[in-house]
N, C-alpha and C positions, 0 to 999 in steps of 0.2 A: 694759548687757547687750544691749539691742536692737541697738546698733551692732556689738557683737562677734559676735553670732550671725548677723547678716544677711550678713556677708562670706562665711563658709564656705558658706552656702546658695547664694550666687551662683556660687561656684566649682564646685558640683555640677550646674549647669545643662548640658543637652545642648549641645555646641558648635554644632550646627546652629541651635538656638534662639537661642543667644547671638549667632551671626552675623546671624540674622534681625533681632534687636533693634538691632544696630549698623549694618547697612546694609539698607535696605528692599529694594533690588534683589536682594541675596543671599537674602533671605527669599522673595522671589517665585520666584527660580530654584530654590531647594530645594523649594518647594511644587509647582512645575511638574514637576520631576523625580520627585517622589513620586507625582504624579498619573499620570505615564507608567508608572511601575513598577506602580501599582495596576491600570491598564488592561491592561498586559501580563500580569499574573497572571490576570486574569479571562479574557483571550483565550486563554491557554494551556490553561485548563480547558475552554473551549469547543472548541478544536481537538483536545484529547485525547478528548473525547466523540465528536467526528466520526471520529477515527481508530478508536476502538473499533467504531463503527457500520460503517465501511468494512471493517474486519477481519471482522466478522460477515457482511457482504455477500459478501465473497470466499469465505468458507467455505460459505455457503448456495449460492452460485453453483457452487462445486465439487461440492457434493452434488447439485445439480440436473443437472449434467453426468454425474456418475457413476451416477445412477439413471435416466438417459435421460428426464428430465422436461422438458427445455427447450423442446420443441415442443408441449406440451400446451395452451398458450394461443396460438391462431392469429391473434389480432388485437391491434393496439397501441392501447390506450385509456389515454393518459397520465392522464386525470382519472377517467373513469368506471370504469376498471379497478381502482381502489382497492377497489371493492365486489365481493366474490366472489359466486358464485351463491347465492341465498337460498331458492330453491324447487326442487322436483323438476323442474319444467318448465325452469327456467334451467340446471340441471345437464344435462339431456338436450340442450338447445340447444348447450352447450359441447362435449359429447361428439360431437354430430352434426358440428360444425365440425372436430373432430379426426379424424373418420372420413374426411374429404375429402383428407387429406394422405398422401403415400407412406409415412410411418413407420407409420401405422395399417394401411394396406392391405397392406404387405409384411412387417411385423414383428409388430404387435400386433392383427391382425385377430381379432375376437371378444372383445376386452377388455370386461370388465363395467364397469358404472358405478362400483362400489366400487373396482376396480383403477384406473380413470381418475382418481378423486378423489385417490388417493395421489400420482400424478405431477403432477396439477393443483396441489395444495397446495404442492409444492416450488417450482414456477415462480411461483405467486402470491406466496409468501413472499419469493422473490428480488426480484420487482418491487416489492413493498411496502417492503422494506428500502431499495431504491434510491431510491424516492420519499422515504422517511424521512430518508435521508442528505441529499437535496436540501433538505429543510425544516430539518434540524439545522444545515446550513451557511448556507443562504441567509437565513433569518429573522434570526438573530443578527447576521450580517454587515450587513444593511440597518440594523439598530438601531445597531450600532457606527458605521456611516458617518453616519447621520442625527444622531447625538449627538456627532460629532467625536472619537470615541475611537480611530480607526484612524490610525496615523502615516502621513504622506504617502507615504513610500517603499513602503508596503504596500498602498495603496488599489488600484492597478492589478493587482499580482500576485494579491491575493485575489479581485478581480473576475474575473480571468482563470481562476482555479480554479473559480469559479461557472459560467463559460461552459464550461469543460472538463467539469464535471459534467453539464451539459445535453447536451453532445456525446456523453458516455458513454451516456446514455439512448438517443440516436439510434443509436449504434454497436451497442447491445444489440439493438435491433429489426432493424437491418441484418444482424446475426448470425443471429437467429431466422429472418428471411425467407429466408435461404439454404437452409433445410431444409424449406421448405413446398411446393416445387413438384417439383424434379427429384431430390432427395436424401432419404435416410432419416435424416440427421443434419445438423448445421450444418457450415458450412465451417470447416476447421481454421485457415485464414488469418484468418477473421473472429473466431473464438473467441480465438485468440492475441492479436489486436489488442484485443479487448474486455478480456481479463484484464490485458494490459500497460498499457492506459490507466488502468484502475482502480488498478494499483500505482504508476503514475507520479503520479497524483493523491495517493495515500497518501504517497509519498515527498516530494512538494512540500509537503504539509501538515506533515510531520515537520521539514522544513528550516525552514519559517517558525516553527513552534512552538519549536524549539531556538534560533532566532535571537532570540526574545523572552525566553528564559530567561537567568539569570545564568550566566557561565562562569568557570572557574578562571583564575587569572593565570599558569598555567604557560607558560613560553616555548615557541615552536614548535621541536621537535627538529630538523627539517629540511624544506626545501621538497619534497624527494623523498617524504617520508612523507605530506605533505599531498596530493600528486598521486596517490600510491598509494591513499590512502583514497578519493579521487574515482573512480579507476579501478575499485576494488572495487565501489563502489555502482553504477556504470554496468554492469559485467559481471554483477552479480546481477540487474539489471533485464533484461538480454539473456537471461540464463538462465531467467528467468520466462517470457519470450516463447517460448523453446524448449520449456519445460514445457507451455505452452499448445498448441503443435503436437503434443506427445506425447499430451496429453489428447484433442485433437480427432481424432487418428487411432487412438486406443487403442493407441499405439505401445509402451506399457509391456509389452504382451504379446508383442512381436516377439522378445524374448529374455529368458529368466527365469533366467539364470545370471550370476554375478559372481565374479571380475573379467573372465572371458572371456565373449564373446558367441558362442553357438553353436560353442563349442570353440576360438575364436581371439580374440585381442585386436582384430584388424581382420577382421571376418567377411566372408564372401563375400556378394555381392548388394547392395552399397552403392550402385552406380551402374548399375542395370539399366533405369532409366527414361530415355527420351530426350525432350527435351534434358537434359543432366546436372544442370542447376540444379534441376530439379523434384524430384530425389531428396531434396534438403534440406528439402522442404516436404511431399512426398507419399509418400515411401518410408518405411514404418514403421520398418524396420531402420536406415536412415540417420538418421532423425530421433532415434531413441533413442541411436544411436552419438554423434551430435553433442552431444546433451544430456549424455551421460556425459563427453565431453571437456570441455564447459563446466564441469562440476562439478570435474573434476581441476584445471583451470586456476584456478578460484576458490580451491580448497583450497590450491594451491601459492602463489598470491599472498598469501592471508591468512596463511599460515605465514611467508613471507618478511617480510611487513609486521610481524607480531608480533615476530619475532627482531630486525629492524632497530629497532623501537621500543624494545625492551628495551636494545639496545646504545646508542642515542642519547638516550633519554629515560627511563631507568629511574626509577621512582617517580613519574612525572608522570601526570596524568589521561589524557593521550594514550596513554601506554603501557598503562595499565590497560584503556582501551577497546579497544585493539588485541588484548589477550589475550582479553577477553570476546568480541570479534568472531570470533576464530579458534575459540573454543569453540562458538559458535553455528553457524558454518560446518561444523565437524566433526560436530555433532549432525545437521545437515541431510543431510550425506553419508551418515551411518549410516542415517537414516530412508529415504533414497532407495534404499539397498541392500536394506533390508527390503522395501520396496515391490516391487522387482524380483523378488526370490527367492520372495516369497509370492504372486506373480501378481496384484498390484494389488488387494488388498482395499480396500473403500470407506473403512474407518476409517483405515488407514495412508496411503492416498492423500490423504485430507483433511488428515491431520496433516502430510504432506509439503508440501502447498500452503499451509497456514496457517503453518507454520514458515518457509517461504520469505518470506512477508510480514514476519514478525518479523525475519529476518536482514536484509532490505532496509531496514526501518525503523531498525534499529540501525546499519547501515552508513552510512546517510544522516546520522543523528545524530552518528556518529563523525566523518564528514567535516566536518559543520557545526562540530564542536568545534575544528577547526583554524582556522576563520574567526572564531570568537568571536561574541558577541552583537551585535545591531544597535546602532550608536552611538545615544546618547540625543539625541533631537530636542527642542529647546526653542525657544520664541519670545522668550526673555528673555536679555539679555546684560548683564553687569556694566559699569557706567561706570567708567572709570579716574579 
């Protein structure tokens, strides 16, 4: 009886376990691959948490801009600035610093301490979140590096993202500094750069996180669709930069009708500033016009990409992602129209900015899907 019952039990063993007992090298290889999969799963969770924090940071940054709160803290204190004013005397000191800049003297003169606290807390929250993102990314990264859990191909890219995060903090202060002396607001050039760098970091993290995740084995429908996915992701990032210019200039108020602008598709007054190139960065009407054209271009490319994906890869995950991406782009276009015709209310403007980050993240994930997961790195090879 023992002999007859032992055989079936052996047949029910996990094939990987059976291979491990037959060849020690194969068992080591399987164990190494499982270790890598486990590390990747943990790192995906880590990166997802960082993405949520960056998304919140972008939203709070948008609210800071829309409530004209960005110049309320007039000094850059990367460490000490974590602690807000804790006494009435400290609040008065912060208010006195704010009273020295043009925004207070020309726009908010006579602002009470309670009114100042409102704008101060928005800017403080924005800076606090930025520091939090640095900690959420940097501390686990150092742990993963120290314990050998980061694959070789990702060590420098992840370290590069950490450096970009530090650069983003410097760019943030560079932006704020532009509004402390000769202006009553920050430079639209610097604001757009600050926003775009944040979204570039967000996109890069999505790229890495998706590369660490399992992918379907669906074949690539065509190289053209893969390139189109990359073009869409790039155009969406450019469109976010243009949106930063719109926000920096309050250009959303330059025309509040759609589909026409001031009664025409191509309104008058687009190139009134000399030299002409400055209109694309400093003329509110031109900046909004170009931002609209960018939206139309992305919508058309996303539509073509979806149709082509259905024709060439119907039923595949690539096709399903293309359909979802077009849906997200369509929703963003509708939100943008509402923002324009309702004269840029804070709630809709924030939704528009937040949804842009969602669209960018999905576009990058979609593009990454055409490349597949990172190949498995192991230090063990089977002997023949």
